[in-house]
C-alpha positions, 0 to 999 in steps of 0.5 A: 933384778938379776938376783930375783930372776935367778931365784925364780929360775932356781925355784922353777927347776926345784919344782920340776925336779920334785914333781918329776920324781914324785910317784916314780917307782924303782923297778927293783922294788916292784912286786906283782901277784900272779893268778895264784896270788904269789908275789913275783919280784919283777927285777928277778923276772927280767934277769934272764939270759933268754928274752922276756916279753912284758906285755901291758894290757887290760880286759877292756883294751881290744888292741891289747887282746888282739896283740896277745891273741896274735902272739898266742898263735905263734908263742909255742914256736917262739919258745922252742926257737928262742926260749922266750917267756911272755908275762902279760901284765894286767893293769885292770883294778883289783875288781877285774881280776876274775874277769882277766883270768877267765878271759885268758883261759877262754882264749887259751893263752899259755903265758903267765898273767901278772897283776899291776892294779896300782900301776906301780910297774906301769909307772916305773917303766913310764908306760902311758898307753896300752898295749905296751910291750917290752922285751928284756934280756939280762935285765935290760930293755932291748925293744919296746913298742906301743899300740898294735897293728896286724904284723906287729908280732912279726917285728917283735919276733925279729927283734927277739931273734936278733937279740940272741945273735 
């Protein structure tokens, strides 16, 4: 009886491990396209000695758009003071690419848009809900948050400044 119970427990853990690994992507393997169709190696993007913001968004996500609009208003100042770079990672499917480009142009966003239509990067970083924002420094995550409420961009900027001290 004990042998049978041990066998069931072992099978249960084997299933858990195999399903948790299925579909996981390695960040080092993820390549995204920018608006010009150029492949960008994500692992190189985050290897900066200056902070790098990665903001996951979609054209249909109004909190995403509010967050990116709020950051856009102060982004030039942030860049001058900290050297930060922001990449907005659009998770819309491939059919919405043109909509994302025109939306960003219309809003005057000056950051680079990267596309994750198969959600490889989203999976690799375990992003479930958007907006989801990360700050990387030297390839390491130093801050992350999900959702948006007015003032979140101020907290984000404080984390960026603190990372440089």
